[in-house]
C-alpha positions as CSV (number, residue, x, y, z in Angstrom):
1,M,25.7,95.7,158.6
2,V,28.5,94.8,156.0
3,I,30.9,97.5,154.9
4,L,33.0,97.3,151.6
5,N,35.0,100.4,151.6
6,F,38.1,100.3,153.7
7,A,38.3,103.9,154.8
8,L,34.6,103.8,155.5
9,E,35.1,100.6,157.4
10,L,37.8,102.1,159.6
11,S,35.8,105.3,160.4
12,L,32.7,103.4,161.2
13,S,34.5,100.9,163.3
14,L,35.8,103.7,165.5
15,L,32.3,105.2,165.6
16,L,30.5,102.0,166.5
17,L,33.1,101.2,169.2
18,T,32.3,104.6,170.7
19,Y,28.5,103.9,170.8
20,K,29.1,100.1,171.7
21,L,27.6,98.7,168.5
22,T,28.5,95.5,166.6
23,L,30.1,95.6,163.1
24,W,30.9,93.1,160.5
25,L,33.6,93.9,157.8
26,S,33.9,92.5,154.4
27,S,37.1,90.7,155.3
28,G,35.1,88.7,157.9
29,D,36.4,90.7,160.9
30,Q,33.9,91.5,163.6
31,V,34.1,94.7,165.8
32,A,32.0,94.7,168.9
33,K,31.8,96.7,172.1
34,K,34.4,94.4,173.8
35,G,37.0,94.9,171.0
36,G,37.9,93.4,167.6
37,M,37.1,89.7,167.0
38,T,37.2,87.6,164.0
39,G,34.2,85.6,163.1
40,G,32.6,83.9,160.0
41,F,34.9,83.8,157.0
42,Y,38.3,85.2,157.8
43,D,40.9,86.0,155.0
44,S,44.3,86.6,156.8
45,R,45.7,88.0,153.6
46,R,43.2,90.9,153.6
47,S,43.1,91.7,157.2
48,R,43.0,95.5,157.5
49,L,43.6,95.7,161.3
50,K,46.7,93.5,160.9
51,F,48.0,95.9,158.2
52,V,47.4,98.9,160.4
53,K,49.3,97.3,163.2
54,V,52.2,96.5,160.8
55,I,52.1,100.1,159.6
56,R,52.3,101.4,163.1
57,D,55.2,99.1,164.0
58,N,57.0,100.0,160.8
59,K,56.6,103.7,161.6
60,A,58.0,103.3,165.1
61,E,60.9,101.2,163.6
62,I,61.5,104.0,161.0
63,E,61.6,106.6,163.7
64,K,64.2,104.5,165.7
65,K,66.2,104.0,162.5
66,T,66.0,107.8,161.8
67,A,67.3,108.7,165.2
68,H,70.1,106.1,164.9
69,L,71.0,107.4,161.3
70,E,71.2,110.9,162.8
71,N,73.6,109.7,165.6
72,V,75.7,107.9,162.9
73,G,75.7,111.2,161.0
74,K,77.0,113.2,163.9
75,K,79.7,110.6,164.5
76,L,80.7,110.7,160.8
77,K,81.1,114.4,161.0
78,D,83.3,114.1,164.0
79,I,85.3,111.5,162.2
80,D,85.6,113.8,159.2
81,K,86.9,116.5,161.5
82,K,89.4,114.2,163.1
83,I,90.6,113.1,159.7
84,T,91.0,116.8,158.5
85,D,93.0,117.5,161.5
86,L,95.2,114.5,160.9
87,I,95.7,115.5,157.4
88,T,96.7,119.0,158.5
89,K,99.3,117.4,160.9
90,H,100.6,115.1,158.1
91,Q,101.1,118.2,155.8
92,Q,102.9,120.0,158.6
93,M,105.1,116.9,159.0
94,D,105.7,116.9,155.3
95,A,106.7,120.6,155.4
96,E,109.1,119.8,158.2
97,R,110.5,116.9,156.2
98,D,111.0,119.0,153.2
99,H,112.8,121.6,155.3
100,A,115.0,118.8,156.7
101,K,115.7,117.7,153.1
102,S,116.7,121.2,152.2
103,E,119.1,121.4,155.1
104,L,120.5,118.0,154.1
105,E,121.1,119.3,150.6
106,Q,122.9,122.3,152.0
107,F,125.1,120.0,154.1
108,K,125.8,117.9,151.0
109,A,126.8,121.2,149.0
110,D,129.0,122.1,152.0
111,I,130.7,118.7,152.0
112,A,131.2,118.9,148.2
113,S,132.9,122.3,148.6
114,A,135.0,121.1,151.4
115,T,136.0,118.1,149.3
116,K,136.8,120.4,146.5
117,Q,138.9,122.6,148.8
118,K,140.6,119.4,150.2
119,G,141.5,118.5,146.5
120,S,143.0,121.9,145.9
121,L,145.0,121.8,149.0
122,E,146.3,118.2,148.1
123,K,147.3,119.6,144.7
124,A,149.2,122.4,146.4
125,L,150.8,120.0,148.9
126,A,152.0,117.9,146.0
127,K,153.5,121.0,144.4
128,K,155.2,121.9,147.7
129,E,156.5,118.3,148.2
130,K,157.9,118.4,144.6
131,S,159.6,121.8,145.3
132,L,160.9,120.4,148.6
133,A,162.4,117.4,146.7
134,N,164.1,119.8,144.3
135,I,165.6,121.8,147.2
136,R,166.8,118.5,148.8
137,N,168.6,117.6,145.6
138,Q,170.3,121.0,145.5
139,I,171.3,120.6,149.2
140,E,172.8,117.1,148.3
141,Q,174.7,118.6,145.3
142,I,176.1,121.4,147.6
143,Q,177.0,118.9,150.2
144,S,178.8,116.7,147.5
145,G,180.7,119.8,146.5
146,I,181.7,120.6,150.1
147,A,182.9,117.0,150.5
148,M,185.0,117.3,147.3
149,K,186.6,120.5,148.6
150,N,187.3,118.9,151.9
151,D,189.0,116.0,150.1
152,E,191.0,118.3,148.1
153,M,192.0,120.1,151.3
154,G,193.1,116.9,153.0
155,T,195.4,115.6,150.3
156,E,199.2,115.8,150.7
157,L,201.2,118.1,148.7
158,I,204.1,115.8,148.2
159,D,203.8,115.8,144.5
160,Q,204.3,119.7,144.4
161,L,207.6,119.6,146.6
162,T,211.2,119.6,145.4
163,L,213.6,116.7,145.9
164,E,215.4,118.4,148.8
165,E,212.1,119.2,150.5
166,R,211.0,115.6,150.1
167,D,214.4,114.4,151.7
168,L,213.9,116.8,154.6
169,L,210.2,115.7,154.9
170,S,211.3,112.0,155.0
171,R,213.9,112.7,157.7
172,L,211.4,114.8,159.7
173,N,208.5,112.3,159.6
174,P,209.9,109.7,161.9
175,E,211.1,112.3,164.3
176,I,207.6,113.8,164.3
177,T,206.2,110.4,165.0
178,R,208.5,109.7,167.9
179,L,207.9,113.1,169.3
180,K,204.1,112.5,169.1
181,E,204.4,109.2,170.9
182,K,206.5,110.7,173.6
183,F,204.0,113.5,174.0
184,L,201.2,111.0,174.2
185,S,203.1,109.0,176.9
186,C,203.9,112.0,178.9
187,K,200.4,113.1,178.7
188,N,199.1,109.8,179.8
189,S,201.5,109.6,182.8
190,R,200.7,113.2,183.7
191,I,197.0,112.2,183.8
192,E,197.7,109.1,185.9
193,I,199.8,111.2,188.3
194,E,197.2,113.8,188.6
195,T,194.6,111.1,189.2
196,R,196.7,109.4,191.9
197,K,197.3,112.8,193.4
198,E,193.6,113.6,193.7
199,E,192.9,110.1,195.2
200,L,195.6,110.5,197.8
201,E,194.4,114.1,198.6
202,N,190.9,112.8,198.9
203,N,192.0,109.9,201.2
204,L,194.1,112.3,203.2
205,S,191.3,114.8,203.6
206,T,188.5,112.3,204.2
207,N,190.0,109.4,206.2
208,L,193.5,110.0,207.5
209,M,193.0,113.5,208.7
210,R,189.8,112.6,210.4
211,R,191.3,109.4,212.0
212,Q,194.3,111.5,213.2
213,K,191.8,114.0,214.8
214,E,189.9,111.1,216.4
215,L,193.0,109.6,217.9
216,E,194.3,112.8,219.1
217,A,190.9,113.4,220.7
218,I,191.1,109.8,222.3
219,I,194.7,110.5,223.6
220,S,193.8,113.8,225.0
221,S,190.6,112.5,226.6
222,A,192.3,109.2,227.9
223,D,194.4,109.0,231.1
224,S,196.8,106.4,232.6
225,K,194.3,104.8,234.8
226,T,191.6,104.0,232.3
227,L,193.9,102.4,229.7
228,P,194.4,98.9,231.4
229,V,190.6,98.7,231.8
230,E,189.9,99.3,228.2
231,V,192.7,96.7,227.3
232,E,191.0,94.1,229.2
233,A,187.6,94.9,227.8
234,K,189.2,94.7,224.3
235,E,190.7,91.3,225.2
236,Q,187.3,90.0,226.4
237,E,185.6,91.2,223.3
238,L,188.5,89.3,221.3
239,K,187.8,86.1,223.1
240,E,184.1,86.3,222.5
241,S,184.8,87.0,218.8
242,K,187.0,83.8,218.6
243,R,184.2,81.8,220.3
244,T,181.6,83.1,217.9
245,L,184.0,82.4,214.9
246,D,184.4,78.7,216.1
247,E,180.6,78.4,216.4
248,A,180.2,79.8,212.8
249,T,182.8,77.4,211.6
250,T,180.9,74.4,213.1
251,V,177.7,75.6,211.4
252,L,179.5,76.0,208.1
253,K,180.8,72.4,208.2
254,A,177.3,71.1,209.0
255,N,176.0,73.1,206.1
256,V,178.7,71.8,203.8
257,D,177.9,68.2,204.8
258,A,174.2,68.9,204.1
259,I,175.0,70.4,200.7
260,N,177.0,67.2,199.8
261,A,174.1,65.1,200.8
262,H,171.7,67.1,198.6
263,T,174.1,66.8,195.8
264,R,174.3,63.0,196.0
265,Q,170.4,63.0,196.2
266,M,170.3,65.3,193.1
267,E,172.5,63.0,191.2
268,Q,170.3,60.0,192.0
269,L,167.1,62.0,190.9
270,K,168.9,62.9,187.6
271,K,169.6,59.1,187.1
272,Q,165.9,58.3,187.7
273,R,164.9,61.2,185.3
274,D,167.1,59.6,182.5
275,D,165.6,56.3,183.2
276,L,162.0,57.8,182.9
277,K,162.9,59.5,179.6
278,A,164.1,56.3,178.2
279,L,160.8,54.7,179.4
280,E,159.0,57.5,177.7
281,A,160.8,57.0,174.4
282,N,159.9,53.4,174.4
283,L,156.3,54.2,175.2
284,E,156.2,56.8,172.3
285,Q,157.6,54.2,169.9
286,T,154.8,51.8,171.1
287,V,152.1,54.5,170.6
288,Q,153.4,55.2,167.0
289,D,153.3,51.5,166.3
290,G,149.7,51.4,167.6
291,A,148.8,54.4,165.5
292,K,150.1,52.8,162.4
293,D,148.2,49.7,163.2
294,L,145.0,51.7,163.8
295,E,145.5,53.6,160.5
296,Q,145.6,50.3,158.7
297,L,142.5,49.1,160.5
298,M,140.7,52.3,159.7
299,S,141.6,52.0,156.0
300,S,140.3,48.3,156.1
301,R,137.1,49.6,157.8
302,S,136.5,52.3,155.2
303,T,136.9,49.7,152.4
304,Y,134.5,47.3,154.1
305,L,132.0,50.2,154.6
306,V,132.2,51.0,150.8
307,K,131.5,47.3,150.1
308,Q,128.6,47.4,152.6
309,D,127.2,50.5,150.9
310,E,127.5,48.7,147.6
311,C,125.7,45.7,148.9
312,M,123.0,47.8,150.4
313,K,122.4,49.6,147.1
314,K,122.1,46.4,145.3
315,I,119.6,45.3,148.1
316,R,117.6,48.4,147.5
317,D,117.7,47.9,143.8
318,L,116.0,44.5,144.4
319,G,112.9,46.4,145.5
320,S,110.8,45.8,148.7
321,L,111.7,42.5,150.4
322,P,109.7,40.5,153.0
323,A,110.5,40.9,156.7
324,D,112.1,37.5,157.1
325,A,114.3,37.8,153.9
326,F,117.6,38.1,156.0
327,E,116.7,35.6,158.8
328,T,116.3,32.7,156.3
329,Y,119.8,33.0,154.9
330,K,121.8,33.8,158.1
331,R,122.7,30.1,158.9
332,K,123.7,29.2,155.3
333,N,127.4,29.1,154.2
334,K,128.9,30.9,151.4
335,K,128.6,28.2,148.8
336,Q,124.9,27.6,149.5
337,L,124.1,31.4,149.2
338,Q,126.1,31.7,145.9
339,K,124.0,28.7,144.5
340,L,120.7,30.2,145.7
341,L,121.9,33.5,144.2
342,Y,122.5,31.8,140.9
343,D,119.2,30.2,140.8
344,C,117.4,33.5,141.7
345,N,119.2,35.3,138.9
346,E,118.2,32.6,136.5
347,Q,114.6,32.9,137.6
348,L,114.8,36.7,137.6
349,K,115.8,36.7,133.8
350,Q,112.3,35.5,133.1
351,F,110.9,38.7,134.6
352,S,113.4,41.2,133.1
353,H,110.6,43.1,131.3
354,V,108.8,43.7,134.7
355,N,109.3,47.1,136.6
356,Q,110.7,46.0,139.9
357,K,110.4,49.6,141.4
358,A,106.7,50.0,140.5
359,L,105.5,49.8,144.2
360,D,108.2,52.4,145.5
361,Q,107.5,54.6,142.5
362,Y,103.8,54.5,143.2
363,V,104.4,55.4,146.9
364,N,106.6,58.3,145.8
365,F,104.3,59.6,143.2
366,T,101.4,59.4,145.7
367,E,103.4,61.5,148.2
368,Q,104.4,64.0,145.6
369,R,100.8,64.2,144.5
370,E,99.6,64.9,148.0
371,Q,102.3,67.6,148.5
372,L,101.3,69.3,145.3
373,Q,97.6,69.3,146.3
374,R,98.6,70.8,149.7
375,R,100.7,73.3,147.9
376,R,97.9,74.2,145.5
377,A,95.4,74.6,148.4
378,E,98.0,77.0,150.1
379,L,98.4,78.9,146.8
380,D,94.6,79.2,146.3
381,A,94.2,80.5,149.9
382,G,97.0,83.0,149.3
383,D,95.4,84.1,146.0
384,E,92.0,84.5,147.7
385,K,93.6,86.6,150.5
386,I,95.4,88.7,148.0
387,R,92.3,89.4,146.1
388,E,90.4,90.3,149.3
389,L,93.3,92.7,150.1
390,I,93.1,94.3,146.6
391,S,89.3,94.6,147.0
392,V,89.7,96.2,150.4
393,L,92.4,98.6,149.2
394,D,90.3,99.6,146.2
395,Q,87.3,100.2,148.4
396,R,89.4,102.3,150.8
397,K,90.8,104.3,147.9
398,D,87.3,104.9,146.6
399,E,86.1,106.0,149.9
400,S,89.1,108.3,150.4
401,I,88.3,109.9,146.9
402,E,84.6,110.2,147.7
403,R,85.3,111.7,151.1
404,T,87.8,114.2,149.8
405,F,85.4,115.1,146.9
406,K,82.6,115.6,149.3
407,G,84.6,118.0,151.5
408,V,85.8,120.0,148.5
409,A,82.3,120.1,146.9
410,R,80.8,121.3,150.3
411,H,83.4,124.0,150.7
412,F,83.0,124.9,147.1
413,R,79.3,125.6,147.5
414,E,79.9,127.8,150.6
415,V,82.8,129.8,149.1
416,F,80.9,130.4,145.9
417,S,77.9,131.7,147.7
418,E,80.2,133.9,149.7
419,L,81.8,135.3,146.6
420,V,78.7,135.5,144.4
421,Q,75.7,136.9,146.3
422,G,72.6,135.1,145.2
423,G,74.5,132.6,143.1
424,H,75.2,129.0,143.6
425,G,77.5,126.3,142.2
426,Y,78.5,122.8,142.8
427,L,81.0,120.1,141.6
428,V,80.0,116.9,139.8
429,M,82.2,113.9,139.7
430,M,82.7,112.2,136.3
431,K,83.0,108.4,136.1
432,K,84.6,106.2,133.5
433,K,81.6,103.8,133.1
434,D,79.2,106.8,132.6
435,G,81.2,108.7,130.2
436,D,79.6,112.1,129.7
437,A,76.5,110.9,131.7
438,G,78.1,112.4,134.8
439,D,76.9,115.9,133.8
440,D,73.4,115.3,135.3
441,D,72.6,117.4,138.3
442,M,72.8,114.7,140.8
443,D,73.7,115.3,144.5
444,E,77.3,114.7,144.9
445,D,76.9,114.0,148.6
446,A,74.5,111.1,147.8
447,P,75.9,107.6,148.2
448,R,77.3,105.9,145.0
449,E,76.0,102.6,143.8
450,A,78.3,99.8,143.9
451,D,79.5,98.0,140.7
452,P,77.4,94.8,140.3
453,E,80.7,92.7,140.0
454,G,82.3,94.5,142.9
455,R,84.7,96.6,141.0
456,I,85.7,100.0,142.1
457,E,84.4,102.7,139.7
458,K,87.1,104.8,138.0
459,Y,87.0,108.5,138.1
460,I,87.9,110.6,135.0
461,G,87.3,114.1,136.1
462,V,85.3,116.8,138.0
463,K,82.8,119.2,136.3
464,V,81.8,122.6,137.6
465,K,78.1,123.8,137.4
466,V,77.6,127.4,138.5
467,S,74.8,130.1,138.3
468,F,75.8,133.6,139.0
469,T,72.1,134.8,139.1
470,G,70.7,132.0,141.1
471,K,68.0,131.7,138.5
472,G,67.7,129.5,135.4
473,E,69.9,126.7,134.4
474,T,73.5,126.3,135.6
475,Q,76.4,126.8,133.2
476,S,79.5,125.0,132.6
477,M,83.1,126.4,132.4
478,K,82.9,126.7,128.6
479,Q,80.0,129.1,128.8
480,L,81.6,131.5,131.3
481,S,83.4,134.8,130.7
482,G,87.0,135.5,131.8
483,G,86.1,137.1,135.0
484,Q,83.6,134.4,135.9
485,K,86.1,131.7,135.2
486,T,88.5,133.5,137.5
487,V,85.9,133.6,140.3
488,V,85.3,129.8,139.8
489,A,89.0,129.2,140.0
490,L,89.4,131.2,143.1
491,T,86.4,129.4,144.6
492,L,88.0,126.1,144.0
493,I,91.3,127.3,145.4
494,F,89.7,128.5,148.6
495,A,87.6,125.3,148.9
496,I,90.7,123.2,148.7
497,Q,92.3,125.6,151.3
498,R,89.5,124.9,153.7
499,C,89.7,121.2,153.2
500,D,93.5,121.0,153.1
501,P,95.1,124.2,154.3
502,A,98.7,125.1,153.4
503,P,101.0,127.4,155.3
504,F,101.0,130.2,152.6
505,Y,99.6,131.1,149.1
506,L,101.1,133.2,146.4
507,F,98.7,135.1,144.1
508,D,99.7,137.1,141.0
509,E,97.1,139.6,140.0
510,I,94.1,137.3,140.7
511,D,91.8,140.4,140.7
512,A,92.9,141.7,137.2
513,A,89.8,140.3,135.4
514,L,87.3,140.7,138.2
515,D,84.6,143.3,138.8
516,P,84.6,145.5,141.8
517,Q,82.1,143.5,143.7
518,Y,84.0,140.3,143.2
519,R,87.3,142.0,144.1
520,T,85.7,143.2,147.4
521,A,84.3,139.6,148.0
522,V,87.7,138.0,147.3
523,G,89.4,140.5,149.7
524,S,87.0,139.7,152.4
525,V,87.4,135.9,152.0
526,V,91.3,136.4,152.0
527,R,91.1,138.5,155.1
528,R,88.9,136.0,156.9
529,L,90.9,132.9,156.0
530,A,94.2,134.7,157.1
531,D,92.6,135.4,160.5
532,L,90.9,132.1,161.1
533,A,93.2,129.5,159.6
534,D,96.4,131.3,160.4
535,T,97.5,131.2,156.7
536,Q,99.7,133.8,155.0
537,F,98.6,135.2,151.6
538,I,101.0,137.1,149.2
539,A,99.4,138.8,146.4
540,T,100.4,141.2,143.6
541,T,97.6,143.7,142.6
542,F,96.9,147.0,141.0
543,R,93.4,147.3,142.5
544,P,92.5,148.9,145.8
545,E,90.1,146.2,147.2
546,I,92.9,143.8,148.3
547,L,95.1,146.7,149.6
548,K,92.4,147.6,152.0
549,V,92.7,144.2,153.8
550,A,96.4,143.8,153.6
551,D,98.6,143.8,156.8
552,K,101.8,145.0,155.1
553,I,102.3,146.5,151.6
554,Y,105.5,146.5,149.6
555,G,106.0,148.8,146.5
556,V,108.3,147.7,143.7
557,T,109.9,150.4,141.6
558,H,112.3,150.3,138.7
559,K,115.0,152.8,138.2
560,N,118.1,152.6,136.0
561,R,117.4,149.1,135.1
562,V,117.3,148.1,138.8
563,S,114.3,146.9,140.9
564,F,113.8,148.4,144.4
565,I,111.4,147.0,147.1
566,N,110.4,149.3,149.7
567,V,107.6,149.1,152.5
568,V,104.9,151.7,151.8
569,S,101.9,152.9,153.8
570,K,98.4,152.1,152.6
571,E,97.8,155.8,151.7
572,Q,100.8,155.8,149.4
573,A,99.8,152.6,147.8
574,M,96.2,154.0,147.2
575,D,97.6,157.2,145.7
576,F,99.8,155.2,143.4
577,I,96.9,152.9,142.2
578,E,94.6,156.0,141.6
579,H,97.4,157.6,139.6
580,D,98.0,154.4,137.6
581,Q,94.2,154.0,136.9
582,T,94.0,157.7,135.9
583,A,97.0,157.3,133.6
584,N,95.4,154.1,131.9
585,A,92.1,155.8,131.5
586,S,93.6,158.8,129.8
């Protein structure tokens, strides 16, 4: 039996295998009770069983890839969380750095004020120094006046005396001088006598009186029997003293002789030193003569070296020479060399138009060309690396933008659904190459297609699409009312706060244009963010919804053109708001 329909073939093949029958398919495959077999005509391009097997294998592979993709997605979420934590830490570090900068500015201001104070003190010091100089000048003037007065007091008044008084003064002056001299001599003699008296009294009291007492004690203690014994002892001591003196005299003579011998030896050494000095002077003169000769030789050597350099330059100018060029002419004398040189110059005149340095220039140019080629290869490699680096940086920048936008868009959807019950909204990235085509309702979380030429797409903005009813088409910002725009703006702020939290936020009457339900939703979101994210919110309001979730309330009053800030209770604040609303309604 031959079957043409594929579905029918597959179902019948299973049926016939169950009942152990044989089946031939239109593709030439044979299904028997022992399993599938190919027989007759077999077209491998239209084998259904092979396709079924391929489909089964692909499904298994797809399931594996799906499981792997889920694992990768989980890892990416973990990585996003880590990146968010790192960004939070980075912002905290930025805040600390800003605080340090503010402290540095304060220190700079303190230094500036101290510098200013120092300048004022220096000015005051200069004034004080100037006044001190004036006072010193005044003191000098006063001292000069005192000196003049003293000079006037010390002058003689001879000119004011009469002739008789002058004669009497002339007679009395020599007498006064003689008396002064006598007085001085008497005074000096008196001082000498008193000094001599004191010396004698001291000698008498210290030496003579004490010696007298000692002698009296010796006399009183001595008797007539012990005196001869003491005399003999003293004579014996005298003899020993004389013998010791003779020995010392002998030693002194020996020392004198030794000193004389050393003196003669020293004179000989001095004579030898003089001879050595004369020899040293002769050697110094010889060294100076040798130095002069050496200097002349060095000057001659430098002259010959200059000539050698000139000759080598001329040899190099001749171009490349054979290896045996110098060996051939070593044994020739000067005249033969000069004749050969003349003949060579005459022959070279025939080739004056030929470039003699062509070979050297070719070698130099070849080396330069190789160096330039290597340099070009290095520059090309550096350019390629720079282009790769630019491409990698552009790709990372694009990935960072995509990642940040995805996080903000995800939080935007969540916050909008919390603020607007039953509504939905999302953000759309606008790209430069698409223009306004970015307004389509594409999924912002889907991967972006890469530029065919590998360029990074440029972003020009973000569009907002929202629906407050959850039905119908979404609306753009231009189509929304003032309160709806406020809701969208707050949604975006809260989304950014969840993605990149800040330490505190300052709101100024954000609920002025909102309906009561939206004000309640905003208060709930603010309360939840303050509890979970440890963030401080400061808001000014005239509505009761935000007051209900506030931790602390401050009231601002105005009296006599002066503002006062006081802490008020929640009941006082609610009474004030009710009174304000009643007054506005009336």
